[in-house]
C-alpha positions as CSV (number, residue, x, y, z in Angstrom):
1,X,-56.0,-3.4,-2.5
2,X,-53.8,-5.6,-4.7
3,X,-50.6,-3.9,-6.0
4,X,-49.8,-3.3,-9.7
5,X,-46.3,-5.0,-9.7
6,X,-45.2,-8.5,-8.9
7,X,-41.9,-10.2,-7.9
8,X,-41.2,-13.7,-9.1
9,X,-38.7,-16.0,-7.3
10,X,-38.0,-19.4,-9.0
11,X,-35.5,-22.0,-10.0
12,X,-35.4,-25.2,-11.8
13,X,-32.6,-27.9,-11.9
14,X,-32.8,-29.4,-15.4
15,X,-30.3,-29.9,-18.1
16,X,-29.9,-27.2,-20.7
17,X,-28.1,-28.3,-23.8
18,X,-27.0,-24.8,-25.0
19,X,-27.2,-22.4,-22.0
20,X,-25.6,-19.5,-23.9
21,X,-28.3,-19.7,-26.7
22,X,-30.9,-20.1,-24.0
23,X,-29.6,-17.1,-22.3
24,X,-29.7,-14.9,-25.4
25,X,-33.2,-16.0,-26.3
26,X,-34.4,-15.4,-22.7
27,X,-32.9,-11.9,-22.5
28,X,-34.5,-11.0,-25.7
29,X,-37.9,-12.0,-24.5
30,X,-37.6,-10.3,-21.1
31,X,-36.5,-7.1,-22.8
32,X,-39.3,-7.2,-25.3
33,X,-42.0,-7.3,-22.5
34,X,-40.2,-4.8,-20.3
35,X,-39.3,-7.2,-17.5
36,X,-36.5,-6.5,-15.0
37,X,-34.5,-8.7,-12.8
38,X,-31.5,-11.1,-12.5
39,X,-31.5,-14.5,-14.0
40,X,-28.6,-17.1,-13.9
41,X,-28.6,-19.8,-16.6
42,X,-26.3,-22.8,-16.6
43,X,-26.1,-26.4,-17.9
44,X,-27.7,-27.4,-14.7
45,X,-30.8,-25.1,-15.0
46,X,-32.1,-21.7,-14.2
47,X,-32.2,-19.5,-11.1
48,X,-33.9,-16.0,-11.2
49,X,-35.8,-13.2,-9.5
50,X,-37.7,-10.9,-11.9
51,X,-40.2,-8.0,-11.4
52,X,-42.7,-6.3,-13.5
53,X,-46.4,-5.4,-13.9
54,X,-49.0,-8.2,-13.4
55,X,-49.2,-8.5,-17.1
56,X,-45.5,-8.7,-17.6
57,X,-45.0,-11.3,-15.0
58,X,-47.9,-13.4,-16.2
59,X,-46.4,-13.2,-19.7
60,X,-43.1,-14.4,-18.3
61,X,-44.6,-17.3,-16.4
62,X,-46.5,-18.5,-19.5
63,X,-43.2,-18.2,-21.6
64,X,-41.1,-20.3,-19.2
65,X,-43.8,-22.9,-18.7
66,X,-44.0,-23.2,-22.5
67,X,-40.3,-24.4,-22.7
68,X,-39.5,-28.1,-22.7
69,X,-38.3,-29.1,-19.2
70,X,-39.7,-26.0,-17.5
71,X,-43.4,-26.9,-17.6
72,X,-43.6,-27.4,-13.8
73,X,-41.5,-24.4,-12.6
74,X,-42.8,-23.2,-9.2
75,X,-43.0,-19.4,-9.0
76,X,-43.1,-17.8,-5.6
77,X,-45.0,-14.5,-6.0
78,X,-44.7,-11.3,-4.0
79,X,-46.6,-8.0,-4.5
80,X,-44.5,-4.9,-5.0
81,X,-45.0,-1.1,-5.4
82,X,-42.6,-0.9,-8.4
83,X,-39.8,-2.7,-10.2
84,X,-37.4,-4.3,-7.7
85,X,-34.5,-4.3,-10.1
86,X,-32.9,-1.4,-12.0
87,X,-32.4,-3.4,-15.2
88,X,-32.7,-6.9,-16.8
89,X,-29.7,-9.2,-16.5
90,X,-29.5,-12.8,-17.8
91,X,-26.1,-14.3,-17.4
92,X,-24.4,-17.7,-18.1
93,X,-22.7,-19.3,-15.2
94,X,-21.1,-22.8,-14.8
95,X,-23.4,-23.2,-11.7
96,X,-26.8,-21.5,-11.0
97,X,-25.7,-21.4,-7.3
98,X,-21.9,-21.2,-6.8
99,X,-20.5,-24.1,-4.7
100,X,-17.3,-25.1,-6.7
101,X,-17.4,-28.7,-5.7
102,X,-14.6,-30.9,-6.7
103,X,-17.1,-33.7,-7.7
104,X,-20.2,-31.9,-8.9
105,X,-23.5,-33.6,-9.1
106,X,-27.2,-32.7,-10.0
107,X,-29.8,-32.4,-7.3
108,X,-32.1,-34.3,-9.6
109,X,-29.8,-37.3,-8.6
110,X,-29.4,-36.7,-4.9
111,X,-31.2,-34.2,-2.7
112,X,-32.6,-34.1,0.8
113,X,-36.1,-34.9,1.9
114,X,-38.6,-32.1,1.3
115,X,-40.2,-30.7,4.4
116,X,-43.5,-28.8,4.3
117,X,-43.7,-25.6,6.4
118,X,-45.7,-27.6,9.1
119,X,-43.1,-30.4,9.1
120,X,-40.2,-27.8,9.2
121,X,-41.9,-26.0,12.2
122,X,-42.1,-29.4,14.0
123,X,-38.4,-29.9,13.2
124,X,-37.4,-26.6,14.8
125,X,-39.1,-27.8,17.9
126,X,-37.4,-31.3,17.9
127,X,-34.3,-31.2,20.2
128,X,-32.7,-34.0,18.2
129,X,-32.8,-31.9,15.0
130,X,-30.1,-29.4,14.0
131,X,-31.6,-26.4,12.0
132,X,-29.0,-25.2,9.5
133,X,-29.1,-21.8,7.8
134,X,-27.3,-22.3,4.5
135,X,-27.3,-18.5,3.7
136,X,-24.5,-16.0,4.3
137,X,-23.8,-14.4,7.6
138,X,-25.4,-11.0,6.8
139,X,-28.6,-12.7,5.6
140,X,-28.8,-14.6,8.9
141,X,-28.3,-11.4,10.9
142,X,-31.3,-9.8,9.4
143,X,-33.5,-12.8,10.3
144,X,-33.4,-16.5,10.9
145,X,-35.4,-19.4,12.4
146,X,-35.3,-19.8,16.2
147,X,-32.2,-21.7,17.3
148,X,-30.7,-22.1,13.8
149,X,-27.0,-22.4,13.3
150,X,-25.3,-19.4,11.9
151,X,-22.4,-20.4,9.6
152,X,-19.5,-18.0,9.7
153,X,-19.4,-17.5,5.9
154,X,-19.6,-14.6,3.5
155,X,-20.4,-16.7,0.4
156,X,-22.2,-20.0,-0.3
157,X,-19.1,-21.7,-1.7
158,X,-17.5,-21.4,1.8
159,X,-20.2,-23.5,3.4
160,X,-18.9,-27.1,2.6
161,X,-15.5,-26.3,4.3
162,X,-17.4,-24.7,7.3
163,X,-19.4,-27.8,7.7
164,X,-16.4,-30.1,7.6
165,X,-14.7,-27.9,10.2
166,X,-17.7,-28.1,12.4
167,X,-18.9,-31.7,11.8
168,X,-19.3,-32.4,15.5
169,X,-22.4,-30.2,15.5
170,X,-24.2,-32.7,13.4
171,X,-23.1,-36.0,14.9
172,X,-25.9,-38.3,15.7
173,X,-28.4,-35.5,14.7
174,X,-31.1,-35.1,12.1
175,X,-30.5,-32.0,9.9
176,X,-33.1,-29.6,8.6
177,X,-31.9,-26.8,6.4
178,X,-33.3,-23.8,4.8
179,X,-32.6,-20.9,2.4
180,X,-34.4,-18.1,0.7
181,X,-36.4,-19.9,-2.0
182,X,-35.0,-23.5,-1.9
183,X,-32.3,-23.4,-4.7
184,X,-29.3,-23.6,-2.4
185,X,-30.8,-26.3,-0.2
186,X,-31.6,-28.5,-3.2
187,X,-27.9,-29.0,-3.9
188,X,-26.4,-28.6,-0.4
189,X,-28.7,-31.2,1.2
190,X,-27.5,-33.7,-1.4
191,X,-23.9,-32.8,-0.7
192,X,-24.4,-33.5,3.0
193,X,-25.9,-36.9,2.2
194,X,-23.0,-37.8,-0.1
195,X,-20.4,-36.7,2.4
196,X,-22.1,-38.7,5.2
197,X,-22.4,-35.7,7.5
198,X,-25.9,-37.0,8.4
199,X,-28.1,-39.7,6.9
200,X,-31.2,-37.8,7.8
201,X,-31.3,-34.5,5.9
202,X,-34.3,-32.4,5.3
203,X,-34.9,-29.2,3.5
204,X,-37.7,-26.6,3.8
205,X,-39.5,-27.0,0.5
206,X,-39.9,-23.6,-1.2
207,X,-37.6,-21.9,1.3
208,X,-38.4,-19.2,3.8
209,X,-40.5,-17.4,1.3
210,X,-43.1,-20.2,1.2
211,X,-43.0,-20.7,5.0
212,X,-44.0,-17.1,5.5
213,X,-47.0,-17.5,3.2
214,X,-48.2,-20.8,4.5
215,X,-51.6,-20.2,6.0
216,X,-51.1,-22.8,8.8
217,X,-47.7,-21.7,10.2
218,X,-47.8,-18.0,9.1
219,X,-44.2,-17.7,9.6
220,X,-44.2,-18.5,13.3
221,X,-40.8,-19.3,14.9
222,X,-39.0,-16.9,12.3
223,X,-37.2,-14.0,14.0
224,X,-36.5,-10.8,12.2
225,X,-37.0,-10.4,8.4
226,X,-35.9,-12.2,5.3
227,X,-33.0,-10.8,3.3
228,X,-33.7,-10.5,-0.5
229,X,-31.3,-9.5,-3.2
230,X,-33.2,-6.6,-4.7
231,X,-34.3,-3.1,-3.8
232,X,-36.7,-4.3,-1.1
233,X,-33.7,-5.7,1.0
234,X,-35.9,-7.2,3.6
235,X,-39.3,-9.0,3.6
236,X,-41.5,-9.7,6.6
237,X,-42.0,-13.5,7.3
238,X,-43.5,-13.9,10.8
239,X,-47.2,-12.8,10.8
240,X,-47.9,-14.2,14.3
241,X,-45.4,-12.4,16.5
242,X,-42.9,-10.5,14.5
243,X,-39.6,-9.4,16.1
244,X,-36.5,-7.4,15.0
245,X,-33.1,-9.2,15.4
246,X,-30.8,-6.7,13.9
247,X,-29.0,-4.0,16.0
248,X,-27.9,-0.6,14.9
249,X,-24.2,-0.5,14.2
250,X,-23.7,2.6,16.3
251,X,-26.1,2.5,19.2
252,X,-27.3,-1.1,19.4
253,X,-30.9,-0.3,19.2
254,X,-33.2,-2.7,17.4
255,X,-32.9,-2.1,13.7
256,X,-33.8,-4.0,10.5
257,X,-32.7,-1.2,8.1
258,X,-29.8,-2.6,6.1
259,X,-27.6,-0.3,4.0
260,X,-24.2,-0.5,2.3
261,X,-21.3,1.5,3.7
262,X,-20.8,4.7,1.6
263,X,-17.1,3.8,1.0
264,X,-17.2,1.8,-2.2
265,X,-14.1,-0.1,-1.3
266,X,-15.9,-1.3,1.9
267,X,-19.5,-1.5,0.8
268,X,-20.2,-3.4,4.1
269,X,-23.9,-4.1,4.8
270,X,-24.7,-2.4,8.1
271,X,-27.7,-2.0,10.2
272,X,-28.3,1.8,10.6
273,X,-31.2,4.0,11.4
274,X,-32.0,7.0,9.2
275,X,-30.8,9.4,11.9
276,X,-27.5,7.5,12.2
277,X,-27.1,7.4,8.5
278,X,-27.2,11.1,8.4
279,X,-25.0,11.5,11.5
280,X,-22.3,9.1,10.4
281,X,-22.4,9.9,6.6
282,X,-23.7,6.3,5.9
283,X,-20.2,5.1,6.8
284,X,-19.3,2.1,9.1
285,X,-15.9,3.6,10.4
286,X,-13.9,6.8,10.5
287,X,-11.8,5.6,7.7
288,X,-14.8,5.1,5.5
289,X,-16.2,8.5,6.4
290,X,-12.9,10.1,5.2
291,X,-12.7,8.2,1.9
292,X,-12.5,10.6,-0.9
293,X,-15.1,8.6,-2.9
294,X,-17.6,8.6,-0.1
295,X,-21.0,8.1,-1.8
296,X,-22.9,9.9,0.9
297,X,-20.7,13.0,0.5
298,X,-21.0,12.9,-3.3
299,X,-24.8,12.3,-3.2
300,X,-25.4,15.3,-0.8
301,X,-22.9,17.5,-2.6
302,X,-21.0,18.4,0.6
303,X,-18.2,20.9,0.2
304,X,-14.9,20.0,1.9
305,X,-15.7,22.5,4.6
306,X,-19.1,21.0,5.2
307,X,-17.6,17.6,5.2
308,X,-14.9,18.6,7.7
309,X,-17.6,20.2,10.0
310,X,-19.6,17.0,10.0
311,X,-16.6,15.0,11.0
312,X,-15.7,17.6,13.7
313,X,-19.0,16.9,15.3
314,X,-18.0,13.3,15.7
315,X,-14.5,14.2,17.1
316,X,-12.8,13.4,13.8
317,X,-11.2,15.3,11.0
318,X,-10.8,14.9,7.3
319,X,-7.2,16.0,7.5
320,X,-6.0,13.4,10.1
321,X,-5.5,10.7,7.5
322,X,-7.1,12.1,4.4
323,X,-7.9,9.4,1.9
324,X,-5.6,9.5,-1.2
């Protein structure tokens, strides 16, 4: 049975003359129809993920398609049980994906070759092609394409320097890159071509999301789940032979359950089973378990005595190095 809510993932590189006015009008419309999500607007275009009822998302699609320059926006659509965002946010940014290039450019001028899901699957199996994951390391760890390179980066803006530091990986090779919905690859494939890293650069058209929905490939050769920046956290992609790539932070067992460390200063995304979340107070380290602002402790209303008892069971103590 079809679900009552939808999630829309989309972007469009096109010049917006007055992005701040565009932002304000966009936010007003979204609030009026009750949509929730996160949208970035800039001079170079729009990048967003929104959620709502079928009626609300249909209204939004019609609204965006009615705007000049956005008639052909491609919406990737997922079903959902409820809203996947707590509120509606529309923000102006200099870039709709943050790269901070010294010499910026538009993907409408330079971008890599689009590869269909079938073509991308063939590229994965081609030993002369390097498969590049353009996402952050924690996204890769939840799931990735077989044999894909894992850049050691925390944010997208770190990727250009990482590529320059590891340029030998791409020497005399074709490059096929991917990201969640395609917006990062649109720009980064163009950057690689401009920098001369490779003269054969392809990008998965529509991103991982489209690959998982394609009826011919059905997500095959994807390992794990796809990371998404909303309350779902992970989405299944491989419908042929799904696997789990993540490992529980504490016992190393297969785990695709990503949570944030309870210490707000840490907030590290960590693979953790429900049992270990309870045992270790949703904290990735002894220091985080002792932090006085520990969100697990606050959420469960643990008294100091109960807190100390739980730590004693782990061979730790609140009073060794109590957070101040």
